[in-house]
C-alpha positions in Angstrom: -9.2 -16.4 -5.8 -11.0 -13.1 -5.2 -9.4 -10.7 -2.7 -11.2 -11.1 0.6 -13.2 -8.2 1.9 -13.9 -7.3 5.5 -15.6 -4.3 7.1 -13.4 -2.1 9.2 -14.9 -0.7 12.4 -15.6 2.6 10.7 -17.6 1.0 8.0 -15.0 1.2 5.3 -14.3 -2.0 3.3 -10.8 -3.5 3.7 -9.5 -5.5 0.8 -6.5 -7.6 1.8 -3.8 -8.9 -0.5 -2.9 -12.3 1.0 0.2 -12.8 -1.1 3.8 -11.7 -0.7 5.1 -9.0 -3.1 7.8 -11.6 -3.9 5.1 -13.6 -5.6 3.6 -10.6 -7.3 3.5 -6.9 -6.3 -0.2 -6.1 -6.0 0.7 -2.4 -5.7 2.3 -2.2 -9.1 0.6 -1.7 -12.5 0.1 -4.8 -14.5 2.7 -3.6 -17.1 5.4 -2.7 -14.5 8.6 -4.6 -15.1 9.1 -5.1 -11.4 5.7 -6.7 -11.0 7.4 -10.1 -10.5 10.8 -9.3 -8.9 13.8 -11.5 -9.6 16.1 -9.8 -7.1 15.4 -8.1 -3.8 18.0 -6.2 -1.9 20.7 -8.0 -3.8 19.3 -11.5 -3.2 17.8 -13.8 -5.9 14.2 -14.6 -5.0 13.9 -18.4 -4.9 10.8 -20.2 -5.8 9.6 -23.7 -6.1 7.7 -24.8 -9.3 8.0 -21.4 -11.1 10.5 -19.5 -9.2 11.0 -15.9 -9.9 14.4 -16.2 -11.7 12.7 -18.4 -14.3 9.4 -16.6 -14.4 8.8 -15.8 -18.1 6.0 -13.8 -19.7 3.6 -16.7 -19.5 4.2 -17.1 -15.8 3.8 -13.4 -15.3 0.5 -13.5 -17.1 -0.6 -16.4 -15.0 0.2 -14.6 -11.8 -1.6 -11.4 -13.0 -4.8 -13.4 -13.8 -4.7 -15.4 -10.6 -3.7 -12.7 -8.1 -3.3 -9.2 -9.4 -6.4 -8.8 -11.6 -8.9 -10.1 -9.0 -7.4 -7.8 -6.3 -7.7 -4.7 -8.5 -11.2 -5.7 -9.7 -12.3 -6.0 -6.1 -11.0 -2.5 -5.3 -12.8 -1.2 -8.4 -16.0 -2.8 -7.4 -15.9 -1.3 -3.9 -15.0 2.1 -5.1 -17.9 1.9 -7.7 -20.2 1.0 -4.8 -18.9 3.8 -2.5 -19.0 6.6 -5.2 -17.3 10.0 -5.3 -17.0 10.4 -1.5 -14.6 7.5 -1.2 -10.9 7.8 -0.3 -8.2 5.2 -1.1 -6.0 4.2 1.8 -3.5 1.5 1.1 -1.1 0.0 3.8 2.2 -1.7 3.3 5.3 -2.4 5.4 9.0 -1.7 4.6 12.2 -3.2 5.9 14.2 -1.2 8.6 17.3 -1.3 6.3 17.9 -1.4 2.6 21.2 -2.2 0.9 22.9 -2.1 4.3 21.6 1.4 5.2 19.1 2.0 8.0 15.9 3.7 7.1 15.2 6.6 9.5 11.4 6.8 8.9 9.0 5.0 11.2 6.1 5.7 8.8 6.1 6.7 5.2 3.2 8.6 3.6 3.1 8.1 -0.1 0.8 9.9 -2.6 0.6 10.7 -6.3 -0.7 14.2 -7.2 -3.4 14.7 -4.7 -2.3 15.8 -1.2 -5.8 16.3 0.3 -5.3 13.4 2.6 -1.5 12.9 2.6 -0.7 16.4 3.9 -2.9 16.3 7.0 -1.9 12.7 7.7 1.8 13.6 7.6 1.2 16.5 10.0 -0.9 14.4 12.4 1.7 11.6 12.4 4.5 14.1 13.1 2.4 15.7 15.9 2.1 12.2 17.4 5.9 11.8 17.5 6.5 9.7 14.5 9.4 10.2 12.1 7.6 10.5 8.8 8.8 10.0 5.3 7.2 12.3 2.7 6.9 10.0 -0.3 9.7 8.0 1.4 11.0 5.3 1.4 9.3 5.0 -1.9 7.4 7.4 -4.1 3.6 7.2 -4.6 3.8 8.9 -8.0 4.1 5.8 -10.1 1.8 5.7 -13.2 -0.3 2.5 -13.2 0.2 1.6 -9.5 -2.6 1.4 -6.9 -2.7 5.1 -6.0 -2.7 6.2 -9.7 -5.2 3.6 -10.9 -7.7 3.9 -8.0 -7.0 7.4 -6.7 -5.7 9.7 -9.4 -7.7 8.4 -12.3 -10.9 8.6 -10.2 -10.1 12.0 -8.7 -10.2 10.5 -5.2 -8.0 11.5 -2.2 -5.5 8.8 -1.7 -2.6 7.7 0.5 -0.3 4.7 0.9 0.9 4.3 4.5 4.2 2.4 4.8 5.0 1.1 8.3 8.5 0.1 9.2 8.5 -3.7 9.9 10.3 -3.6 13.3 7.3 -1.6 14.7 4.9 -4.4 13.8 7.1 -7.4 14.2 4.8 -9.3 16.6 1.0 -9.6 16.9 1.1 -7.4 20.0 3.2 -4.8 18.4 1.0 -4.7 15.4 -2.1 -4.3 17.5 -0.5 -1.5 19.5 0.6 0.3 16.3 -2.9 -0.1 14.9 -4.5 1.4 18.0 -2.1 4.4 17.7 -2.6 4.8 14.0 -6.4 4.7 13.8 -7.2 7.9 15.7 -4.4 9.7 13.8 -5.9 8.6 10.5 -9.4 9.6 11.7 -8.2 13.1 12.6 -6.4 13.4 9.2 -9.6 12.4 7.4 -11.6 15.0 9.5 -8.9 17.6 8.6 -9.3 16.8 4.9 -13.0 17.2 5.1 -12.7 20.6 6.9 -10.5 21.9 4.0 -13.1 21.0 1.4 
């Protein structure tokens, strides 16, 4: 199915990936070997009909066609509609610990080569009291991934915001976090435009 689109309250389209990254990682490039993970944090990823340990090239291609390609086509269509004034803002969550080690960041700000949006966003998040990861807990500089494909190749400002899962573990916590994040993101976007 096509990725659903909704309009956020500031008029920006939001495209939501409704599938777990354990099915297929929508953020990765279509040729990334970790697109369909077989292990995560030392655990084999189970599955029913075509579980990940048994996912061969044909199953990977099926998942790309069914989930990955429509998602990225929807992003391309919206960016084409919006034009050169668009910015790419992607949101994900990350586990509080990995391989038995706690992760200290509350929010990670990932980016590829363009820091027009990431730099002011990191500054605003830190100013608001968040512990911020600069391209942590992952790097945003992965050729072929969402930031590269839709941000770098188009010359658009881009950022991927990673939120630690314990901060959004319930509907109430997620709403509270969103209400804190939105004005910070708005300020960072204003800061970016002032620097242009």
